[in-house]
C-alpha positions in Angstrom: -0.1 -0.2 0.1 1.5 3.8 -0.9 2.6 5.7 1.8 2.2 9.4 0.0 -1.5 9.6 1.7 -0.4 9.8 4.7 2.6 12.2 3.8 0.3 14.8 2.1 -2.6 15.0 5.2 0.7 15.2 7.2 2.0 18.0 5.7 -1.4 19.4 5.7 -1.6 19.1 9.4 2.1 21.0 9.9 1.0 23.7 7.7 -2.2 24.8 9.8 -0.1 24.3 12.9 2.4 26.5 11.9 -0.5 28.9 11.0 -2.2 28.8 14.2 1.2 29.2 16.0 1.0 32.9 13.8 -2.9 33.6 14.9 -1.6 32.7 18.7 1.3 35.1 18.4 -1.1 38.0 16.9 -3.6 37.8 19.3 -1.0 37.7 22.1 0.3 41.0 20.8 -3.0 43.1 20.2 -2.4 45.4 22.9 1.4 45.8 21.5 2.3 49.7 20.0 3.3 49.6 16.8 2.5 45.3 16.2 2.0 44.5 12.9 -0.1 41.2 12.1 1.8 38.0 10.5 0.4 35.6 8.4 2.1 32.0 7.4 2.2 31.3 3.7 2.2 28.2 1.9 2.5 26.4 -1.6 1.1 23.8 -2.7 3.4 20.7 -4.8 1.6 19.0 -7.4 3.6 16.8 -8.8 1.8 17.0 -12.0 2.3 20.5 -12.2 6.0 20.2 -11.3 7.4 17.1 -13.3 7.7 16.8 -17.5 4.8 14.3 -18.8 7.1 11.6 -19.3 8.1 10.8 -15.8 4.4 10.6 -14.4 3.1 8.6 -16.9 2.0 4.6 -15.6 4.3 2.4 -17.0 2.0 0.2 -19.7 3.9 -3.1 -18.3 2.8 -6.7 -17.4 0.8 -6.1 -14.2 3.5 -6.9 -11.4 5.2 -5.7 -8.5 8.0 -4.0 -10.1 5.4 -2.1 -12.5 3.4 -0.4 -9.4 6.8 1.1 -8.0 7.5 2.4 -11.0 4.7 5.0 -11.2 7.6 7.4 -10.1 5.3 9.7 -7.9 2.5 10.6 -10.0 0.1 10.8 -7.2 2.4 12.9 -5.1 1.6 16.3 -3.4 1.7 17.9 -0.3 2.0 21.5 1.0 4.7 23.5 2.3 5.4 26.5 4.6 7.2 29.4 2.3 7.7 31.6 4.6 5.8 34.6 6.9 4.0 37.6 5.8 3.7 40.7 7.7 1.0 43.1 7.1 2.2 47.0 7.6 -1.2 48.5 6.9 -2.0 51.4 9.7 -3.3 50.8 13.2 -5.5 52.2 15.4 -4.0 55.6 17.0 -4.6 55.9 20.5 -5.1 58.8 22.4 -2.8 58.6 25.5 -2.0 62.2 26.8 1.8 60.9 27.2 4.1 64.0 26.5 6.6 61.3 24.8 4.4 59.1 23.0 4.4 59.6 19.3 2.3 58.2 16.7 3.2 57.7 12.9 0.0 58.3 11.3 0.9 57.3 7.7 3.9 55.8 6.3 7.3 55.5 7.9 9.7 54.1 10.7 11.4 55.5 13.7 14.7 55.1 13.7 16.5 53.5 17.1 20.1 52.5 17.6 20.6 49.2 19.6 24.1 47.6 20.5 23.5 45.1 16.8 23.2 48.9 15.1 20.2 50.7 14.0 17.0 49.6 13.9 13.5 50.5 12.7 10.0 50.3 14.6 6.8 51.7 14.5 6.2 51.9 18.4 6.6 55.3 19.7 6.0 54.6 23.5 9.3 56.9 24.5 10.8 58.1 27.4 14.1 59.8 29.0 16.4 58.0 30.3 18.5 59.4 34.0 20.6 61.8 31.6 17.8 63.1 29.5 18.5 61.2 26.3 15.3 59.7 24.2 15.1 56.8 24.3 12.7 53.6 23.9 10.8 51.6 26.8 13.7 49.2 26.5 16.6 51.9 26.4 17.7 52.3 23.3 18.5 55.4 21.9 15.9 57.3 19.8 17.6 58.4 16.5 17.1 62.4 15.0 17.2 63.1 11.4 20.6 63.0 9.8 22.5 63.5 6.5 23.6 60.6 4.5 26.8 59.1 5.7 26.2 60.4 9.3 27.1 58.2 12.5 23.8 57.1 14.1 25.6 58.0 17.8 26.0 61.7 16.7 22.1 61.4 16.4 21.0 60.8 19.8 18.5 63.2 21.0 19.8 65.4 24.3 17.5 67.1 26.3 18.7 70.0 28.5 15.9 69.5 31.4 14.3 72.9 31.0 10.9 73.6 29.9 8.2 71.8 28.9 8.6 69.2 25.8 6.4 69.4 22.4 7.0 67.4 19.0 5.0 69.1 16.1 3.7 67.1 13.2 6.7 67.7 11.0 8.9 65.8 14.0 10.6 69.1 15.3 11.4 68.7 19.0 11.2 71.6 21.3 12.1 72.3 25.0 10.4 75.2 25.9 10.6 77.8 22.8 14.3 76.0 22.2 14.5 73.6 19.3 16.5 70.5 20.1 16.5 67.9 17.3 14.2 66.4 14.7 12.9 63.3 14.9 14.2 60.7 12.5 11.4 59.2 10.7 12.0 56.9 7.1 10.5 55.5 4.5 11.5 52.1 3.4 9.8 51.2 0.1 10.9 47.7 0.1 9.0 46.4 2.9 9.8 42.7 1.9 13.6 43.6 2.8 12.7 44.0 6.1 12.2 41.3 9.0 11.0 41.2 12.7 13.9 41.1 15.2 11.9 41.3 18.4 10.4 44.2 20.4 8.6 45.8 17.5 11.9 46.5 15.7 12.9 45.7 12.2 16.0 44.9 10.3 17.3 44.2 7.0 17.1 40.7 5.5 20.4 39.0 5.1 21.5 40.1 1.1 18.8 42.9 1.3 20.0 46.6 1.1 17.0 48.6 0.4 16.7 52.4 -0.1 16.3 54.2 3.2 15.1 58.2 3.0 14.4 60.7 5.5 10.6 61.8 5.3 11.0 65.4 5.7 7.4 65.8 6.6 6.2 63.0 8.8 3.0 63.1 10.0 3.4 62.6 13.9 1.0 63.0 16.8 2.1 63.2 19.8 0.3 62.0 23.0 -0.5 59.5 20.9 0.3 55.7 20.2 -0.2 52.9 17.1 -1.6 50.4 18.2 -1.3 46.8 16.7 -3.2 46.5 13.3 -4.8 42.8 15.0 -8.4 42.2 14.4 -9.1 40.0 17.1 -12.7 39.2 15.9 -10.8 38.1 12.3 -8.2 36.3 14.0 -10.5 34.3 16.4 -12.2 33.0 13.2 -9.1 32.2 11.2 -8.5 29.6 14.7 -11.6 28.3 14.6 -11.3 27.5 10.8 -7.6 26.7 11.3 -8.2 24.3 14.1 -11.0 22.5 12.0 -8.8 22.3 9.2 -6.0 20.4 11.4 -8.5 18.0 12.7 -9.4 16.9 9.4 -6.3 16.4 8.4 -5.4 14.5 11.7 -8.6 12.4 10.9 -7.0 11.5 7.4 -3.9 10.4 9.2 -5.8 8.0 11.3 -8.0 6.7 8.4 -5.1 6.1 6.5 -3.1 4.1 9.7 -6.3 2.1 9.7 -6.5 1.1 6.0 -2.8 0.2 6.4 -3.6 -1.7 9.6 -6.4 -4.0 8.1 -4.2 -4.1 5.0 -1.4 -5.9 7.0 -3.4 -8.0 9.5 -6.7 -9.0 7.3 -5.8 -9.0 3.7 -2.5 -9.9 4.0 -3.2 -13.1 6.0 -2.8 -16.3 3.9 -5.5 -18.9 4.5 -4.5 -22.2 4.8 
């Protein structure tokens, strides 16, 4: 009995398990500022579509066990995961009233300096450290706008400690009436060239070097945060559907196992 059917069902179950992991992660981050939902991308492999016709033709031989094994995978098919797609759509903008909470309304990313280099984020829940430096909630430096070739460490935003802090819609940072810096907001046109690295931050994928350009007129909103773009109702609906498909794949595996058992222990018995 061919074992190809059980592998087809198994690949489907594994694909749905990956999808469930993504859905669970989306739901867990529904209240995470700047989080973007993920979804798994799959590809269906069908032998008849992937190989030339002569490979999958059933041999016209005298019926024999050898000719059965010479079918060469004509019924081979399975599903494989090809990666994760991130939806970079705008999330809900929430009014927090926080002086250093900033939301990007539209395209763009904040630049952040980490020990691993410059990273990008949409999470604008910033604060000041003990030295009056603008940092993320994890303590990474928020960078100001810089010219081409400027060093990231030279773009750290430092406050003097005098007067209230105001951030204009265009990203100008004022303390009292004194201009301090301009928040660095950049556009990355090739979104497929970036990947998540944790803490709502992004970096370039290996082998990619996309164009990064300063947004001269970003649309920032002080006192607001962009929340995740996760739709809980949709995610729960997807979770129910995915669970049902996973259960169907499990039943297919169990049915194939039952048939194999009968082939071996019942049909295969030789009557004396």
